[in-house]
C-alpha positions as CSV (number, residue, x, y, z in Angstrom):
1,M,-43.1,9.3,47.6
2,A,-44.8,8.7,44.0
3,G,-46.5,5.7,45.8
4,Y,-48.3,7.8,48.3
5,H,-49.1,11.2,46.6
6,A,-50.5,12.6,43.1
7,P,-47.9,13.0,40.4
8,D,-47.5,16.5,40.4
9,L,-46.8,16.7,43.9
10,A,-43.9,14.5,43.4
11,K,-42.8,16.2,40.7
12,N,-42.7,19.8,42.6
13,V,-41.0,18.0,45.7
14,T,-38.4,16.3,43.1
15,E,-37.8,20.0,41.6
16,V,-37.4,21.6,44.5
17,E,-34.7,18.9,45.9
18,E,-33.0,19.7,42.9
19,L,-32.9,23.6,43.5
20,K,-31.7,22.7,47.0
21,A,-28.7,20.5,45.7
22,K,-27.7,22.8,43.4
23,K,-27.6,25.8,46.0
24,V,-25.5,23.6,48.2
25,L,-23.1,22.7,45.1
26,V,-22.8,26.2,44.0
27,H,-22.6,27.5,47.6
28,Y,-19.4,25.1,48.2
29,G,-17.8,25.4,44.8
30,L,-17.2,29.2,45.1
31,K,-15.9,28.6,48.5
32,A,-13.6,26.1,47.3
33,Q,-12.5,28.4,44.3
34,Q,-12.1,31.0,46.9
35,L,-9.7,29.2,48.8
36,G,-7.6,28.0,45.9
37,V,-9.1,24.4,46.2
38,K,-9.0,22.1,43.3
39,F,-12.5,20.5,43.2
40,T,-15.1,18.6,41.2
41,M,-18.7,18.8,41.6
42,M,-20.6,15.7,41.8
43,K,-24.6,15.4,42.2
44,G,-26.5,11.7,42.8
45,V,-30.1,10.8,43.2
46,F,-30.3,7.7,45.4
47,Y,-32.3,6.1,48.6
48,H,-29.5,6.0,50.9
49,A,-26.8,8.7,50.9
50,G,-24.2,6.7,52.8
51,E,-24.5,4.0,50.3
52,M,-24.3,6.1,47.4
53,I,-21.2,7.6,48.5
54,C,-19.7,4.4,49.5
55,Q,-20.3,3.4,45.6
56,T,-18.7,6.8,44.7
57,V,-15.4,5.9,46.5
58,K,-15.1,2.9,44.9
59,R,-15.9,3.7,41.2
60,Y,-13.4,6.6,41.3
61,N,-10.7,5.4,43.5
62,I,-11.0,8.2,46.1
63,K,-8.6,7.4,49.0
64,H,-10.0,9.9,51.6
65,V,-13.6,10.9,52.6
66,I,-14.5,14.1,54.9
67,T,-17.8,14.3,56.3
68,G,-19.5,15.9,59.0
69,R,-21.8,14.5,61.8
70,R,-25.3,15.7,62.4
71,D,-26.2,17.0,66.0
72,I,-29.5,15.2,66.6
73,A,-30.6,12.9,69.3
74,E,-29.8,9.2,69.8
75,F,-33.6,8.1,69.0
76,K,-33.7,10.5,65.7
77,R,-30.5,8.7,64.7
78,W,-31.5,5.5,65.3
79,M,-34.7,6.1,63.5
80,T,-33.3,7.8,60.4
81,G,-29.6,6.3,60.6
82,S,-26.6,8.0,60.6
83,T,-24.9,8.5,57.2
84,S,-21.1,9.3,58.6
85,K,-21.3,6.1,60.5
86,Y,-22.6,3.6,57.6
87,I,-19.4,5.6,55.8
88,M,-17.0,5.1,58.1
89,E,-18.3,1.1,58.5
90,N,-18.9,0.0,54.9
91,V,-16.4,2.1,52.8
92,E,-13.2,0.2,51.1
93,D,-9.9,0.8,51.1
94,C,-10.3,4.7,52.0
95,N,-9.7,6.6,55.1
96,V,-12.9,8.9,57.0
97,T,-12.5,11.5,58.7
98,I,-15.5,12.5,60.8
99,V,-16.0,16.3,61.6
100,K,-18.1,16.4,64.9
101,T,-17.0,20.1,66.3
102,P,-20.1,22.3,65.5
103,I,-19.0,25.9,63.5
104,V,-18.6,28.4,66.3
105,P,-21.6,31.2,66.4
106,G,-20.0,34.4,64.9
107,V,-17.4,32.9,62.8
108,F,-19.3,33.6,59.8
109,D,-21.4,37.0,59.3
110,Q,-25.2,35.8,58.7
111,G,-26.1,38.7,56.9
112,L,-23.3,37.7,54.4
113,I,-24.7,34.1,54.4
114,E,-27.8,35.3,53.3
115,A,-26.5,37.8,50.6
116,E,-24.3,34.5,49.1
117,K,-27.5,32.7,49.3
118,A,-29.3,35.3,47.4
119,D,-26.9,35.6,44.9
120,L,-26.7,31.9,44.4
121,I,-30.4,31.7,44.1
122,H,-30.1,34.3,41.5
123,L,-27.0,32.5,39.6
124,I,-29.1,29.2,39.5
125,H,-32.0,30.9,38.3
126,Q,-29.9,32.1,35.4
127,I,-28.7,28.8,34.8
128,E,-32.3,27.8,34.4
129,E,-32.9,30.4,32.2
130,V,-29.9,29.6,30.3
131,E,-31.1,25.7,30.2
132,G,-34.5,26.6,29.3
133,E,-33.0,28.9,26.1
134,R,-30.8,26.2,25.3
135,K,-33.9,23.8,25.2
136,L,-35.3,26.2,22.9
137,I,-32.4,26.6,20.8
138,S,-32.2,22.7,20.7
139,E,-35.7,22.5,19.7
140,R,-34.9,25.2,17.1
141,I,-31.8,23.6,16.0
142,A,-33.8,20.0,16.2
143,E,-37.0,21.7,13.3
144,G,-34.2,23.5,11.3
145,V,-32.3,19.6,11.1
146,N,-35.5,18.3,10.6
147,E,-36.6,21.1,7.9
148,T,-33.0,20.7,6.3
149,K,-33.1,17.1,6.2
150,E,-36.5,17.1,4.3
151,R,-34.9,19.4,2.0
152,I,-32.0,17.5,1.1
153,A,-34.3,14.6,0.6
154,E,-36.1,16.9,-1.9
155,G,-33.1,18.0,-3.2
156,V,-31.7,14.3,-3.6
157,N,-35.1,12.7,-5.0
158,E,-34.9,16.1,-7.8
159,T,-31.2,15.4,-8.6
160,K,-32.1,11.6,-9.0
161,E,-34.7,12.4,-10.8
162,R,-32.3,14.8,-13.4
163,M,-29.4,12.0,-13.1
164,V,-31.6,9.5,-14.4
165,V,-32.9,11.9,-17.4
166,G,-29.5,12.7,-17.8
167,M,-28.2,9.3,-18.0
168,E,-30.8,8.3,-20.6
169,N,-29.8,11.3,-22.6
170,T,-26.6,10.7,-22.3
171,K,-27.1,6.8,-23.2
172,E,-28.6,8.1,-26.0
173,R,-25.7,10.2,-27.3
174,I,-23.3,7.4,-26.5
175,V,-25.2,5.2,-28.8
176,E,-25.5,7.2,-31.4
177,G,-21.7,8.6,-31.1
178,V,-20.5,4.6,-31.1
179,T,-22.8,4.2,-34.4
180,E,-21.3,7.0,-36.0
181,T,-17.8,6.4,-34.9
182,K,-18.3,2.5,-36.2
183,D,-19.6,4.0,-39.6
184,K,-16.5,6.1,-39.9
185,I,-14.0,3.4,-38.8
186,M,-15.7,1.1,-41.5
187,E,-15.4,3.9,-44.0
188,G,-11.5,4.3,-43.0
189,V,-11.0,0.3,-42.9
190,N,-12.1,-0.3,-46.4
191,P,-9.7,1.8,-47.9
192,I,-7.2,0.7,-45.9
193,K,-8.0,-3.2,-46.1
194,E,-8.1,-2.5,-50.3
195,R,-4.7,-0.8,-50.1
196,I,-3.5,-4.1,-47.8
197,V,-5.0,-6.6,-50.4
198,E,-3.2,-4.6,-53.5
199,S,0.1,-4.4,-51.7
200,V,0.1,-8.0,-50.6
201,T,-0.5,-8.9,-54.3
202,E,1.9,-6.8,-55.4
203,T,4.4,-8.3,-52.9
204,K,3.1,-11.6,-53.8
205,E,4.2,-11.1,-57.6
206,K,7.5,-9.4,-56.8
207,L,8.5,-12.2,-54.7
208,A,7.8,-14.7,-57.2
209,E,9.7,-12.9,-59.6
210,G,12.6,-12.8,-57.1
211,A,12.3,-16.3,-56.7
212,Q,12.3,-17.2,-60.4
213,V,15.4,-14.9,-60.6
214,V,17.4,-16.3,-57.4
215,K,16.4,-20.0,-59.0
216,E,17.7,-19.0,-62.4
217,E,21.0,-17.3,-60.5
218,T,21.5,-20.9,-58.2
219,Q,21.5,-22.7,-61.4
220,R,23.6,-21.0,-63.4
221,V,26.3,-21.1,-60.5
222,L,25.6,-24.8,-59.9
223,D,26.5,-25.0,-63.7
224,E,29.7,-22.9,-63.3
225,A,30.7,-25.0,-60.4
226,K,30.3,-28.1,-62.3
227,L,32.4,-26.8,-65.1
228,A,34.9,-25.5,-62.9
229,K,35.1,-29.3,-61.2
230,E,35.3,-31.0,-64.2
231,R,37.9,-28.4,-65.4
232,A,40.0,-29.0,-62.0
233,T,39.7,-32.9,-62.6
234,L,41.3,-32.6,-66.0
235,E,43.9,-30.5,-65.1
236,V,45.0,-32.9,-62.1
237,K,44.7,-35.6,-64.4
238,V,47.2,-34.1,-67.2
239,A,49.4,-32.8,-64.3
240,K,49.6,-36.1,-62.9
241,D,50.3,-37.8,-66.4
242,C,53.0,-35.0,-67.0
243,I,54.5,-35.9,-63.4
244,V,54.9,-39.4,-64.3
245,D,56.3,-38.7,-67.5
246,E,58.8,-36.3,-66.0
247,A,59.5,-38.9,-63.3
248,K,60.2,-41.8,-66.1
249,H,62.5,-39.6,-68.0
250,V,64.7,-38.3,-65.2
251,N,64.9,-41.7,-64.2
252,L,66.0,-42.8,-67.5
253,E,68.7,-39.9,-67.9
254,A,69.7,-41.0,-64.2
255,K,70.2,-44.5,-65.2
256,I,72.1,-43.1,-68.4
257,G,74.0,-40.9,-66.4
258,K,75.1,-43.9,-64.1
259,D,76.2,-45.9,-66.8
260,R,77.9,-43.3,-68.3
261,V,80.0,-42.5,-64.9
262,K,80.4,-46.3,-64.4
263,Y,82.2,-47.0,-68.2
264,R,84.5,-43.8,-67.4
265,L,85.6,-45.3,-64.1
266,V,86.1,-48.2,-65.4
267,D,88.4,-46.7,-68.5
268,I,90.2,-44.5,-65.7
269,F,91.0,-47.3,-63.2
270,A,92.0,-49.8,-65.8
271,F,95.8,-49.8,-65.6
272,D,97.7,-51.9,-62.6
273,E,96.0,-51.8,-59.5
274,E,99.2,-51.2,-57.5
275,K,99.7,-48.0,-59.4
276,Q,96.6,-47.2,-58.7
277,K,97.0,-47.9,-55.1
278,Q,99.8,-45.8,-54.9
279,Y,97.8,-42.5,-56.6
280,L,94.7,-43.2,-54.7
281,T,93.9,-41.7,-51.3
282,E,92.4,-43.6,-48.4
283,S,88.6,-42.3,-49.0
284,Q,89.3,-42.9,-53.1
285,K,90.1,-46.7,-52.3
286,A,87.0,-46.9,-50.0
287,T,84.8,-45.5,-52.7
288,I,86.5,-47.6,-55.6
289,E,86.1,-50.8,-53.1
290,K,82.6,-50.1,-52.6
């Protein structure tokens, strides 16, 4: 309609259709709630109602559609089209139930229906008022958020400046502290350095003295070892000579004793051999013959 009418008229028509759709949803939503039926309300805007329903069935995987059929003439139906016929012919993987029987007059009280409509309209107006207040609250919240954002930005900038100043002051203090600490460390290091040098010099001198003492003691031990070696060699030589002399003396005495025994045996056994044989035992005979 926007192409053929003024923009204000199209806007008013859209608002009227929006209000009418809300009335329908609220009316049948209350009835379903009273009957204990689990339901979900949906409202769509499309140029063709049947095609919109078919797309909804495909999108939400709906398995059963129940729709009414308007009691209009064939020519009007041919001109405007039949939504129920379009759904039945074009919906996919879904059962379609078309309700053709009109509502019997007198089943519902017209006054009650009008009262429900009035209540629904009042409820819709309340909803619209709540939505208007919600929009105002949203706008106020947006304004408050923007104001808070600006304040936060100002606080951040101020904090940043303070941080920069504080960092510069801290940097100067750190440099001063490092310089002061360095001076104190050098003051403490110099006496320690002097003490270390003195200790090293003293230790070096003590090591030199100790090395000299060790050298002298080592030489003394070597000299004593040399003397002991020479003494031991001399004692071995003397002992060897004594042993040789003793051995010669023993051999000489043995020879003398042997000669003496020989002469005595000759003297003893100088008598007649026949008598000798009579008095000698067999072992003595063998010894004499040998």
